[in-house]
C-alpha positions in Angstrom: -45.6 7.0 -10.9 -43.1 4.7 -9.2 -40.3 6.0 -11.6 -41.2 9.6 -10.9 -41.1 9.1 -7.1 -37.7 7.4 -7.3 -36.4 10.1 -9.5 -37.5 12.8 -7.0 -35.5 11.1 -4.3 -32.3 11.3 -6.3 -30.0 14.3 -6.4 -30.2 16.6 -9.4 -26.8 15.6 -10.7 -27.8 11.9 -10.6 -31.0 12.7 -12.5 -29.0 14.7 -15.0 -26.8 11.6 -15.6 -29.9 9.6 -16.4 -30.7 11.7 -19.5 -29.9 9.9 -22.8 -29.4 12.3 -25.6 -29.3 9.5 -28.2 -32.7 8.1 -27.1 -35.1 8.6 -30.0 -38.2 7.2 -28.2 -38.3 10.1 -25.8 -37.4 13.7 -26.6 -35.1 15.6 -24.3 -38.0 17.8 -23.2 -40.0 14.7 -22.2 -37.1 13.2 -20.3 -36.5 16.4 -18.4 -40.2 16.6 -17.5 -40.2 13.0 -16.2 -37.0 13.6 -14.2 -38.2 17.0 -13.0 -35.0 18.9 -14.0 -34.7 22.0 -16.2 -33.7 21.4 -19.8 -31.1 24.1 -19.7 -29.1 22.2 -17.1 -28.4 19.5 -19.7 -26.3 21.8 -21.8 -24.5 23.7 -19.1 -20.8 22.9 -18.6 -19.1 24.6 -15.7 -16.0 26.7 -16.6 -12.9 26.4 -14.4 -10.5 29.3 -13.5 -7.5 29.8 -15.7 -4.0 30.1 -14.2 -4.0 33.9 -14.4 -7.1 34.1 -12.3 -5.8 31.5 -9.8 -2.6 33.6 -9.4 -4.6 36.7 -8.9 -6.7 34.9 -6.3 -3.5 33.9 -4.4 -2.3 37.5 -4.5 -5.6 38.8 -3.2 -5.6 36.1 -0.4 -2.0 37.1 0.5 -2.9 40.8 0.6 -6.1 40.1 2.6 -4.2 38.0 5.1 -1.7 40.9 5.6 -4.4 43.6 5.7 -7.8 42.1 6.7 -9.4 45.5 6.9 -8.8 46.2 3.2 -11.9 46.1 1.0 -12.0 45.5 -2.7 -11.0 49.1 -3.5 -7.8 49.1 -1.5 -6.8 45.6 -2.7 -7.3 46.7 -6.3 -5.2 49.7 -5.6 -2.4 47.6 -4.1 -2.3 44.9 -6.8 -0.2 46.9 -9.3 2.6 47.0 -6.7 2.7 43.2 -7.0 2.6 43.2 -10.7 -1.1 42.4 -11.1 -3.8 44.4 -12.7 -7.5 44.0 -11.9 -10.4 46.3 -11.5 -12.4 46.8 -8.3 -15.4 44.8 -9.5 -13.3 41.9 -10.6 -11.5 41.9 -7.2 -14.9 42.1 -5.5 -16.2 39.1 -7.4 -13.1 37.0 -6.6 -13.3 38.0 -2.9 -16.9 36.9 -2.9 -16.0 33.5 -4.4 -13.2 33.1 -1.8 -15.5 34.2 1.0 -13.4 37.2 2.0 -15.0 40.2 3.6 -13.2 43.2 5.1 -13.3 43.8 8.8 -14.9 47.2 9.6 -16.9 48.9 12.3 -20.6 48.3 12.1 -23.4 50.8 12.8 -23.8 52.2 16.4 -26.7 50.8 18.3 -29.8 52.9 18.1 -30.8 54.9 21.1 -34.1 56.5 21.8 -34.5 60.3 22.1 -36.0 59.9 25.6 -32.9 58.1 27.0 -30.6 60.7 25.5 -32.6 63.6 27.0 -32.7 62.0 30.5 -29.0 61.4 30.5 -29.3 57.6 30.5 -27.3 55.8 27.9 -29.0 52.4 28.1 
């Protein structure tokens, strides 16, 4: 119980580092249960961006800085002028990763029917 309590206090990445794949006394499933992590997290290796994607992200960032009101559709339409080619969904995904969101007008505030009839706006 002391080991499990200490393992819960650790971060998931530290607990993942404690897994020993060559340990024959405890199976991987048992080690994961003791450390309270998912077994699939042992096998996952994050994939980094290739240079073409990084160049595309720089171009999207440059276009968004110049035109902050452009959404993914307009940016995807402007990319061929710069020599890049990417679909709207790919541009949208990269914009989400970079935290970019177009500036646009939001919905108007709702007004009740009674205030509209009486001539009062607010």
